[in-house]
N, C-alpha and C positions, 0 to 999 in steps of 0.2 A: 496398145489401146486403139480401139476403132475411132478414127477421126470424126466419123459422122455420128458418134454416140450422143453428143449433146442435142443435136438437131433431132435425131431419132426419138430420144426420150421426150423432148418437148412436144413433138407432134403426136406421139403416142398418148401422152397425157391429155392433150387437148381433145383428141378424138375419142378417148375412152373416159372422159371426165365423169366422176361419180357425184351424184347429187347428195348433199348432206342430209337433206330432208325433203320429202314431198308431201306437202300438206293437202289434206282432203277433208271435207266436212264430215263430221261424225253424224251418221244418219241412223236413226232408230227405227225399228220396224213399226209400221202403222197398220193397225187392224182395219181392213176395209172389206166389206161384203161385196163380192163380185155379183153383179146383176146379170141376169140372163140376157144375152144379146148385146152386151156392152162391148165397146171397141177394146181390142187388145193392145197393151196390157190393161187389165181391169183393176189391178191392185199393184202394190210395190213388187218390183222384180228383185229376185235374189241372185247374187253371184257368189257361188261357193269357191273359196280359195283353199285348196288342200295343203296349205303351207302356213308357217307362223306369220304373225303381224310383223311388218317391216321387211319381209323377204321380197325378192324381186317380183314374184307373181302377185303378191299382195299389193305392192305399190302400183303395179300395172292395172290391177283390178280396180283400185280406188281412183286412179286417174281416169279410167274409162267410165266408172260409175258416175262421176261428177258430170261428165258431158252427156252420157247416155240418158241420165234422168231428165235432162232438159229436152233432149230430142224426142223422148218417148212420152213426156208429160206425166211421168210417175217417178216416185222415189225409187232409187236403186240401192239396195243394201248389200254390203260385202260381209260375208260370214266366213271366218277362218275355222277350218276343220283340219288341222295338221295331223300328220302321222303316216307311218309306213311309206315314206318317200312320196307322198301325194296320193297314194292309193285309196286312203280313207275318203278323201274329198271326191276323188273320181267315182267311187262307188255311190256316194250320195247323189252325185249329179246323174249318174246312169239310171238310178232307181227313182228319181223324182218324177211325180206324176201330177203335179199341181198346175202345170202349164206356165208357171212363172219362175222357174228355177233354171239357171244356166251356171256355168262355172269356168274358171280359168285353170288350165292343166298344163304342166310342163311336159316335155317330150317323153320322159321316163315312163310314167303310167300309161301312155298311149302307145309305146313302142317296145320297150325292153321288159317291162314288168311281167308280161305273159310268159316269158322264158325264164325269169328269175324266181318267180314264186310258184310253188306247186299248187297252191289253191288261190285263185284270184276270183273275187266275187262279182266281176263284171267282164265283159268281152270288149276289149279296146276297139275292135273293128266292127262290132255289130250293135253295141249299146249306145253309141253316140252319133250325133249329127254334127259334122264340122261346120262351124260358123265363120271364124276368121283367125288367121295367124296374126298375133299381136306384135311380136317382136322376136328377132333372132340375133344371135351373136356367136362368134367363134370363141373357143377357149384359148387362153394365152399360156404358152409354155414359159414358166418362170423358173429361175435358178438363183442361188446366192450370187451376189455381185462379184464376189471373189473368184467364182468358178468360170466367169465369162470375161476373160481379159483380152482375148484376141478376136478373131473372126468367128462367126457362127459355125463355120466348117471345122475350125480348130476345136471348138467346144464339143461338137458332136463326136469328133474322133476321141476326145478325152473320155466322154461318157461310154463309148464303145469299149475303150481300153479298160475301163474300171470294172466291167463285168457286173457281178452281183454284189459288189461292194457299195453300190449306189441304191438308195431307196427313193421311191416316189409316193406321194400322198394323194388320196382322193377322199371324197365324202362317203365312201363305202362301196362294197362289191356291187357291180352292175351300174354304178353311177356313170355319167358322161365322161368324167375325168378318168375313171378306171378303164372303161371300154376303149376310149380314144388312145390311152397310153399303151394298152395291149396291142392295138393295131400298129402304133408307131414302133413298138419294140420289134414286131415282126418285120416291118419294112426296113428298119435301120440296123437290125441285128443287135439290139440292146438286151441286157439281162437285169435291168433294174427291178428291185423287189417291191411289191405293193404293200403299203401300210395304210389301212383305213383310219379315218378320223370322223369326228362327229359333225364337222362343218368347216367352212372356209377359214374362219379365224384360227381354229385349232391347227389347220394345215400350215398356215403362215407362221404361227408361233413355233411350230416344229421345225420349219425351215430356218427361221432365224436362230433357233437353238441348236441347229446342226444335226437334228435327227433324220431329216430327209433332205434330198438334194434336187428334186424335181417335183413340179406340180403343174397341173393344167386347170386353170380357174378362169372365170369371167374377167374381162378386162377391168370392169368397174371395181372388182374385189381387190385386184393387185395394183391398181394405179397409184394409190398413196405410197406404197412401199417402193415402187419403181421411181416415183418422184423424189423420194428421200434418198435414193441411191443405195438402198439396202438390198434390192433385188434387181435382177436383169431380166428383161423380156426377150425371149429368144425367137419365138415364131408363133403364128396362129394356126389353128387346127383345120383350116379350110384349104382347098386345093388351089385357090387363087388368093391374092392379097385381099384383105378386108377393108372396106371404106372406114371401118371403125378404128383401124390401126394400120394405115397404109404403108408405114415405113417398116413393118415387121414382115419377114419372109413367110411365104406360105409353106405348106407341107411339101408341095412339089419342088420348091426351091431348095429344101434341105435334104431332098432325096427320099422322102416318104410319099411317093406317088400313089395316087388312088385313094388318099384319105381326104374326106371332106365332111367334117363333123362340126355341127353347131348345136348350141342349146337354144331352145325356143319355148315360147308360151302361146297357148291358143285358147280361144273362147269356144267352148263346146256346149251343146245342148243335149238333153235326152233324145234318143231317136224317135220317141213317141210324140215329141212336140210337133204340132201342125207345121207343114212346110211353109205356109204363108207367114207364120210367125218367125220361122228360121230365116226366111228371105228378108223380112223387115229388119231383123237384128243385124244381119250381114250388111245390109245397105246403110244402116245408121252407123255401125261401127266403122265401116270403110270410110265414110265421110269424116268421122272423128279423127281417124288415124292419118288422114291426108291433110289435116289442118297444120299450119306451120307451128302453132303453139304446142300441139301434142307431139309432133315430130321432134321438136327441139327438146321437150322434156324427156322423150324416149332416148334421144341421143345422150343427154346428160346422165341418164341411168345406164348407158352402155348398150342400147338396143337400136336396131334399125328396122324399118317397116319394109316388107316385101309385098308380094302379091297377096291380097286379102280375100281372094275368092275362095269359096268352100272347096272347089275342085283342087286348087293349088294346095290347100291344107290336107285334103284327103290323100293326094298324091305324095305329099311329104311324109305323112304317117305311114303309108305303105312302103315307101322306099327305105325309110329309117328302120322300120320293123324288119325288113329283109336283111339289112346290114347288121343290125344288132343281134338278130336271131341267129344268123350264121356264126357270128363271133362267139356269142354266149354258148351255143351248142358245141362249137369246136373246142372251146376252153373249159367246158364243163363247169361254168360259173353258176352258183346257186346262192340264194339268200336264205331260203328255208328248206 
């Protein structure tokens, strides 16, 4: 048994604590006639979240909406448009032409979807204007507690020796967990078999039931089961240790060099939105994200704030697109 286990577990749980609930005022659309020459925004602003209510992007959107409404002097409404892994919401954002619609999008629709779907109704690199990265987080490699009884190195050797008798779960082909694990398999010489599930809870239930032995999931998702001692946290999917889980080894430390994968959410606008309006949104959101109140809530939800500039977000989209595109093409991964 690792003597540092108790300390590691406590610090991991503190730094990846999950918020039980994040309250946000329920805001109803208000019909306002925009008057010619009025200052922008001239009516309520709409944030489209292409994910279900209660999901991480939805919670982040509502957290921002509460503060953004105050700074803009207009009601900010969050509309959930889930489906196709966030692609339905992304399409609605890309095609919005009312000047008052933006959206929150996860990294999938902006980076890997163009390689996974034969027909995508928007161009991730041409149809959006990047506003700000809201939060990023590594995935956490988890396994049944009974499988990790010694050092991480010993555990990795056991997974290598098991060959294709070990299964790993993800939320579907092309998801962050799927792509990251395929990279890890290459670096570490693993043969674990992919098993897709409908969501994080289903993956965790399957692991507790013995159907799968590995999963890569956000820290906020796995923290309760690590706290209860049912799962062991093995590593994070970033090349260096993450401030969200500083006691967990990085990919480089376990021998999977060159892997640096995070999940993230970003505020995007239609490319046709005037640049002055884009700039104002970025300025206001950047101020909000730098407040101690919002940063603390993001930390509780398992996210950290990085560079909020549009350029940093654009660069992140391009680099992740290149990474995932090469992997998806090499593996022949397709969703449709």
